[in-house]
N, C-alpha and C positions, 0 to 999 in steps of 0.2 A: 465379678463373682464367678462368671463362667470360666474365666481364665484361671482363677484359683482352684476351681473344681477340676479343671483339666489337668493342672499341674499335680494336684493331689492324686488323681487317678494314675498319672504317669509314674509317680514315685511308687505307688502300690504295685504297679505292673513290674517295675524294675526290681522291687524286693522279691516279688513272686518269682521272677526270672532267676534272680540270684539263688533263691532257695531251690527252685526246680533244677538248676544246673547240677546240683549234687546228684540228681537222679538220672539226668538225661545227657549231659554233655561230656561224660566220661563213662565208659561201660566196661564190665568184666564178663568174660566168657570162659567158663571152665571147660577144659578139654575133657572129653568123655573117657578117654583112655587113662587108666591109672597104672602107675609103675611101682612095683614092689622091689625093695633092695634088702640085702642082708647086713650091710655094714652100718645101718642106721643105729645110733645109740639107743640104749634102753629107755623106754617111755618117751620117745621123741618121734616126730614126723616132720615132713617138709612140705611147704607150699611155695611153688616156684612161679613167679610172675614174669611174663615175657612182654616187653614194651618196645616201642620204636625209638624212645628217647631215654636219656639218662637223668631226667629231672623229675622222676616219679618218687613220691613219698608214700610208704606203706606202713600202716599201723594195724594192730590186731586187737581183738576184744579183750585179750589177756596180755597186754603189752608189758606188764611188769615181769613176766617170766619168759616171753618169746623173744627171739633174737632175729633182727633183720640185717643181712649181710649187704655190703656195697655191691652195686650193679657190676656185672661182668659182660663185656662186649663179645658177641659171638661172631663167627665167620660170616653169617648171613646179614650182619649189620644190626641185628637186634640186640637188646640188652636184657640180661637175665638177673632177676632179683630172687634171692633165696631167703625164705623165712623159716627159721628152725623153731618148731613148736614144742613146748614142754607140756607133755600129757600126764605128768605125775599128779597123783591126787585124784585121778579119774576125770579131769576136765578135758573131755575130748571134742567139745564143740567150740567153733570159732566163727566169727565173721570179720571181714576185712574192710578197711577203708583205704582207698587208693586216691591220692591227690596229685595234681600237677603243680609243681612249685611255681610261685609267682602268679598263679591264676586262681580262679574260684572253681576250676574244673575238678570234680571228684566223682568217685563211684563207690558204692557200698554193696556188698553181697546182699541179696534179697532175703535170704533165710540162713539159719544156722547150718554150718557145714560140719559133719561129724568125721573125725579122724580116728584112725587106729594106729597103734604103734607100728612103725616101719612104713607108714603110708607116704607116698610122694605124689602130690597132685600139681597139675599145671593150670595156670590161668593166663588168659590172653587179655592184655589191657588195650582197649580200643579208644583212641583219641578222636575228638570230633573233627569234622571237616568245617573249619571256621569260615563263615561268610558274613559279610556286613550287609545288613538290610536297614534302610532308614525309614522311620515312620514319618507321617506328615508333620511338617514343622508347626510349632505353636508360636504365634507372634505375641510379644509382650513388651511393655515399655522398658527402656534401658536409659537411665537418667544420667548420661554423660554427654556433655556438649561436644559436637564435631566427631562423634564416635558411634559406631554400631557394633553389635555383638552377634556372633553365630555360636550357639552353644550345643555341644553334643553330650548326651547322658548315656552311659553304658554300664552294664553290670561287671565289666572286665577292664582291667588296666591295659596299658601298652597300646593305646589307640594312637595311630600315626595319622597326622594331617599334613599334607604337602601343599604349600602355597607359593605363588610367584614372589620373587624377591622385590619386584617393582611394586607389588601391592603393599608391602611393608606392614603386614599384620603381626600382632603380638599374640602368642599362644600361652594360655595360663591353665594349669591343671589343678584340680581341687576335688574334695569329697563333699557330696551332698549330705544333708541330715540323715537320709536313708542309707548312707554308706555306699551310694552309687558313685561311679567315677565320672567326673565332669571335666570336659575339655572346652575352654572358651577361646574363641578366635576374635580378637579385637581389631576392627577395621576402622581406619581413619577416613571418614566420609569426605573430607576436603580433598584428600589425596585421591580418593575414588572418583570424585568429580573431575579432577584434573586428568586422570587417565581416561575417563569417558570422553572428555573433550578432545584429547590427543588421538585416541585409537578407536573410539566408538563407531564412527562412521567411516573413517579412512581405512582402518585395518580391522574389520570385524572379526576375523579369525584370531588375530592377536589379542583383541579385546576379550574374546571368549576365554582364551587361555589365561589371561591375567586375572580374570574374575572367577576362576574355578578352583574350588578346594577339593582335593582328593583325600578321601577318608578310607582307612583300612587298618587291619591288624597285621602283624607279621605273618607272612606265608598265607595270606587270605586274599580274597578278591578285593577290588577297589570300587568305591562308589564316589560320585561327584556331587558337589553342591555349588550352585551359582550364587554369587554375591553381587551381581551386576545391578540389581534393583534396590539395594540396601539404601535406607535413608537414615539420617542421624537420629540418635536416641531410640533406635528400634533394636529389639533382640529377637532373633529367630532361634527356637529351641527344637532340636531333633532328639528323638529317642532311638538308640541303636539296639536292634534285636538280633542276636546271633542265631544262625541256623546250623544244626548239627546232624551228622549222619548216624549217630548212635542214639541210644536211649530207648525209652519205652516204645513198644510197637515196632522197633526197628532191629530186631535181633537178626533178621536176614535182609539187610538193605539191598535195594536194586538201584542202579544208576541210570538216570535219564539225561542224555546230552542233547541240547538243542543248538542248532546253528540257524540263524534267521537273518533276513535282510528286509528293510534297512536296519542298520545296527542300533539306531536310537529307539527301536521298538521295546516294549516291556512285555514280560511274560508272567502269567499266573498259572499255577498248577493247583487244581482243586480250590480255586479262589484265593490262594496265597501268593503274594508277590514274590518272585524269585529274582535275586540280583543277577545282573548280566554285565558283561564286559565285551565291547566291540562285537556285538551280535552273537555272543555265545553265552549259554547258561547251563548249569547242571544242578540236579537235585536227586537226593536219595529218596526213594519211595518204596513202599511195600508192594508185594506182588498183587496184581489185579488191574482193574481199569481205572484210569485217571483222566480227568478233564483238564485240558490246557487251553488258554486263551492268549493270543498274541495280538497286541494292538499298537497302533502308532498313528499320530496325526497325519492326515492326508493319505492314509492307506485303508483298505478294507480289512476289518478285523477277521482273524482266522480263529475259529472255535472248533475243537475236535476232541476226540478221546483217543487214548493209547492204552493198549493192554500189554502189560509186562509180566512175564512169568518169573524169570530170574536173570541175574546177570546185568548186562548193560544194553541200552537201546539208544541208538543215535538217530536224530531226526533233523532234516534240513528243510526249511520252509521259507519261501519268498512271498512276501505280502504283495498283493496287487495294488497298483496305485489307484487312489480315489480322487485324483486331481488331474488338472490339465493346465494349459497355458493360454494366455491371450497375447496376440501380437497386433499392434495398431500401426498402420503405415498409410502411405498416400502422400502425393506431392503437396496438396493443399492442406493436409493435416499436419505437416511438419511445423513444429513449434507450438502446437496446440496443447493445452493442459488436459490431461486424461483423468477422468473421475470414474471410479467403479463403485456402484451403489452409493453415489453421493460423496465418496471419499477420494480426495486428490491423491494420486499414486505416482505421477510422473509426467513427462513431456514426450509427445510423439516425435519421431518414431519410438515406440515403446514395446518392450517385451516384459510381461509380468513375471513375478515369482509364482510359486505353485498356488493354484486356485482350486479349492474344493469343487468337485464336479457339481454342476447345477446351473441355474439361470442367474444371469447378472444383467444389470443395466449399465451401459457404457455411455458416458457423455464426453464430448470434446468441446472445449471452450477456447476460442482464439480471438484475439483482438481484431476488429474490423471484419469479422465473419459471423454468420449466423450460427447459433449453438447447434450442435449435432448430437443426436441421441438414438441409441439402438439397443435392443434387447438381444443378448447372445446366450448360447448354451455351451458350457464347457463340459467336454466328455473325458472319460478316463484315459489318461496317457496321450491325449491329443492336444494339438495347438490350434486354436481358433484364430485365423487371420482376418482382421477387420480392415478392409480397404475403404477408408473414409474420404469422401469428397465434400469438403466444406464449401458452402456458398458464400461468395464475397458479399459484404454488407458495407461497402464504402465507395467513395468516388475520389479520384485524384483531381483536385480543383486548385486553381490559382486565383487569388484575390489580388487585384491591382488597383492603385489609386494614384492620381496625379499629385503634383507638388510635394511628393515625399512625405505624405501624412502618415501618422502612426495607425496601424491596423489593430483593432481590438476585436477578439472573437469571444462571445459570451463573457465580456467583462475583463478578459485577460489579454494583455499586450502580447502580440505575436511577432510583428516585424514592422519595418518602415518601408513604405513604397509598394512592396508586393510581398505576398506570402504564399508558398506552395506547400501543400501537405495532403495526406490522405484523411478524409473525413468520413466517419461512420454515418450511416443513414440517420437523419434527424433534422431538427430545426436549429438554426444557428443565428444568433443576433450579431451582426457585423457592424462595427462602428469605425469611422475614419475621424481621427482627432489631429488637430494641429494647434499649436499655441497661437493665440490671437485670431482664431478662426471659429466659426460656428460648426460644430461637429455634425456629421451626417450619420444616420442610423437606418439600417435596413435589416430585414429578416429573410433568410434563405432556407428552403427545404432541400437538403442534399439527398440525392438518391443515386444508386449505382449507375443509372443511365447517364449521369452527368460526368462520367469519366473523362479526364483530360479537357475540362472546360475552363475557360478564362472568364472571370467575372470582374468587370470594371466597376468600381464603387464610385459613388458621387463624391466629388472633391469638396472638402470643407470650404465654406465661403468666408472670405476675410472679414474681420470686424475692424472698423476704423474709428479713430477718435482724433481730436485736434489737440495739439500741444502748442500752446501759445507761450513763447519764451521772450521775456523782456529783461534786459539787464541795464544796470546803471553803473558805469556809462554804457552806451550802446556800442554796436559794432564788435561784440565779443564773438569768439568762435566757439561753437557748440558741437560736441561729438558724443557718440555713445558706443557701446560695445559692438554694435552692428555697423559701425563706421558711417553713421548718419551725420552729415555735417550741414551746418547752416550758420548764418551770422544773424545776430539779433538787431532789432526785434524781428521776429518771424513767427508765423503760425504754420505748423507742419501737420499735414494729414498723414497719419501713420497707423500701423497695426496696434491693437490694444496689447497691454502687458506691462511688465516692469522694465524700466529703463534706468541705466546708470549713466547719468549725464556728466560730462566733463566740460566745464565752462572756463574759457581761457581768454585772457587779453593781456597784451604786452604791458609790463610794468604794474600788473595787478596780480594778486594771489589767485592761483587756480582753485576753482570751487568744484566739489563733487556733490552731485545731487541725485538722490534716488526718487524716481517718480513712477507712480502706478497709473496707467492710462486706461480708462473704461470706455466701453463702446458708446458711440454717438454722444460723447460728451467732450467738452473743451476744458482741458486742464491748464490753468494759467500758472506759470512759474515766473516769479519775480525774484531776481537775484541782484544784490548789491555787491559789486566787486571791490573789496578794499584794496588800498594800495599795498604793495609788497611789504610784508612784515607787520601789517596791522590787521590781520584776519581775526575776526571776533569769534569764529567757531561756527560749525554748521548748526549748532543747537540754538543759536540766537534767532529769535523770531523776527528781528529787524534785518536779518542777514539774508535768509531765504524764505520766501512766502509762496505757498502753493494752495490753490483752491479751484474748485470747479466753477466755471462761469458760463453764462450764455454765449453762444457763438458770437464773436466780435463782429461789429457792423461791417467793418472793412472786408470781412471774409464771407458775408452772405452773398451767394451767387447762385444763379440758376437760370432756367428758361421759363418765361411766363406765357400764359395763354389766358385771354379774357374775351368774353362776349359782352356786348353792351347795347344799350338803346339810347337814342338821343332825341331831344326835343328842339325844334327849330322855330325861332321867332323871326319874323312876325307871322309866318304862315300856319302856325300851329301844326307843324309837320312832325311826324314820328318816323325815325329811321333806325336802322340796326347795323351793327358792325362787329368787327373782330380786331383784337389787338394782340400782337405777338412781339416778343423781344427777348433781350438778355438782361437779367437783373443782376447788376454788379455795381461797384462804386461808380463807374462810368460805363453805362451800357447803352443800348439802343432799343428802339421800338418802331413798329410799323402798324399804323392804324388804318383800317378800311371801313367806310360806312356807305350805306345806300338805303333808299326806301323801296327799292325793288320795282319802281315805275320807270320804264325806259323809253316811253313815247317821246320824251323831250329831246332825245338824241336826233330826231328828225328836224332838220333846220329849215324846212320849207315854210314859206310865208302862206298864210291861209288866203283863199280866194276873196275877192272884193265882195262886200255885202254878205259874206258867209255868216250864217247863224250857228253859233256854238250849241251843240246838244249835250256836251260833257266836258269836264276839265279835270286836270290833276297836275302835280308838280313832280318833276324828275330831279333827284338829288344823288350825287356821287362825290365822295371825297377820299383822298388818299394822302397821308402824311408820313414822313419819316422823321423820327425825333431822337433826342438824346435823353437817356435816363440817368439821373444822378442820385445816388443813395445819400441821404442826409443823416439818418439815424436808423436804428435797427428796424422799426416797423414802418418807416416812411421813406419813399423816394419821390423825386420831382421829375416830371416829364415835360419837355419842350420840343415841339415839332413844327415842321413846315412842309407844305405840299401843294396840291392843286385841289380845287373844288369846282363843282359845276351845278348850277341851278337853272331850271327852265320851266316856264308855265306852259302847259299843253292844252290844246282845245280840239274837240272832235266836232266836225261840221256835218252837214246833211249828207255828204257823200260817204260818210262812215270812216273818213281818214282823220289822223291826228296831225295837228300843225303846231309849230312852235315859232311864234313871231320873234324876230331878232331883238325886239325891244324887251322881251321877257326872259332873255338868256343872260346868265352871268357865268363867266368862266375865268378863273384867275387864282390868285394866291390864297391858300387856306393855311392858317396858323393855329397851333394847338398849344395849350398849357394845361397841366393837370397834376394830380397827386395819385400816387400808388401806395396803398396800405397793404403790407404783407405780413402775414402770420402763418408761417409754414404749416400746411401747403397752400393756404387760401390767399387770394389777393382781391382788393377792392379798388377800382379806378374811378376817379371823378375828373372830368375834363371840360374845358371850355374851348370852342373853336369858332372861327369866323372866316367867311369867304368875302374878300374884298371889303370887309367892314360893313357889308350890307345884310348878310344873313348870319345869325348867331345860333350856334348849337350848344346845348348842354347835355353831356353824356355821363351815364353811370354804367359801370361794368362790373361783372363778377367773374372770377376765374381762379386759376391755381398756378403754382410754379414748381418746377422740379429742382430741388436743392442739389447743388454740386459743390462739394468741398474742394478746397485748393489741393492741387497735386503735391506730392512730397517733393521737397527741394533736393535737387541733385547737386553734385559737386560742380562748381563753376569757378572761373577765375575771380569773379566778383566775390564769391564766398571765401576764397583763399587768397587774400592779398599777398603780395610779394613780401618776403622776409617775415612771414608770420607762420609759426609752427606750433602745433599742439604739443604739450609736454609729453 
């Protein structure tokens, strides 16, 4: 609604301007001196019009009897129009209408002019000083896809619009309903976008030239309109208002000429905008005092008055800058992003465009440095140089790990084996990973004081499992992608993970098996090798069988420790001992027992007729035996060694004696069972010393499991004339 109202008012203004142009934009001045001649025909008079051009049309109020002659060029370059008036019948009054052909410029005498026979009067035709002045544009929809429109509405024809050929604009002329002259410039927005991409940032001066429309009439000043910001389906509508030096109130015009800098400033005289070209503007004014204002962005506005009496007045005015510049430098600031009042403007070292004088907040942001912030004041015409010294916020750190593990920092893989980089101050979670290993995880607080430090990470610990491979027939050669070789049957202790096994035997089809080995488990792989040409296929369940099983009995091995207590018959004696050994298919053991009474080691015979006041028994036994594993939870132990028993007596002299008849020193034999359920063991033994003393022992302990080592290449594993395919 507002748009329609604005357009309606614009049309009313144009119609009013068109009407008022007959009164103001062409003027007639009658010369005060009258000339009388004798040769004039009876009842006639002459009105002579002097004009600067030969395109003037003159009509009289009694044109049916008056005669207008063709113009005649004079020596001074002017043209003289002679109108012969017929005064017969007493019609001595006239008024004249003077028009400029091809335009709406015209003038009419303001009152009746009385003539007498033989009169000759002169009139001076003053044409306007035509200037183009653009009113504010009105934005309205323009419903054509990929096109925009800039429209100029004028009360006069012959408007010239100059555009760049690269812009490719179409110009269409038409008449509005109010008989105003309309010139439409059609701009292809797709082409405008392409020009913006090509020249907008790279060649800003050329971009400005390409997107500028120059608007003017013949022999008039020029005005410019930018189309750089046009968007599709948008119409910008301008009204053009001419400014004339003639007309009402301007019978005695005076000329004011202004020269000002910068050239892009605008000037107003008595509040009215005056067109300017390259820092120059002119205006016809009446005698008296006039207010002028010259303003320009980034400059102080000049407001003053000028008093003109008559003639011409020239003024030269230079606006004082209301801006300055900011320069950011400094070695540590190099590469930092510069923000002024929160808006990113460039990268240091940086020199700003013009900044309006005043206070600004300058921030510098650079990776691995603390943010920098400072308030600065920009003064008129000066450059503020900011030497910024940024504080580092990082450390140069090397992370290293053995066995070429992968290094992950905050969950992202960085390198293998070692990683060197600059780290911003903060907390980092560093992890070392390796296939078939338990990952290690640690947290580090990085600060600038850690500059050039080497941090050695904990190495991932390997995870092992058992791979029990059995083939039918046996003695097949097994290899995998890691060149692990063995002959079947074999249990291999190796790292967990995926294995691509190749199983080969001469005169048998080669079999390929994929196996996934898990930690602390035993994967049994049973493969039946068919004869050449009779392979049933890997999918046959009778062909390859895999399952997790308990660790095979033959491969349970470790070191055992056991403490025990024993009961001796017939003395009802309790003793204690320790058993150590190796738990294997065929291992060994060492058993030691004693009751911790050592008086019997004294071999003296007691004195005759001595009376015993106390007694005890001394026992010591040591056997070395063979341990044979019979099944997974049970092993059998057989041993032999020495045993010593002695009865001890204490007599009145306070000494201990052991009669020879009470001593037994000789062979001790053991037999027993070892129950093992990792990591605990239970031992039950029977032993005898020279078949005279009998011990029954029970022990409880533990063993440390030790899986078999990985099989390496041997000649036994690679028989002659046997090759993997």
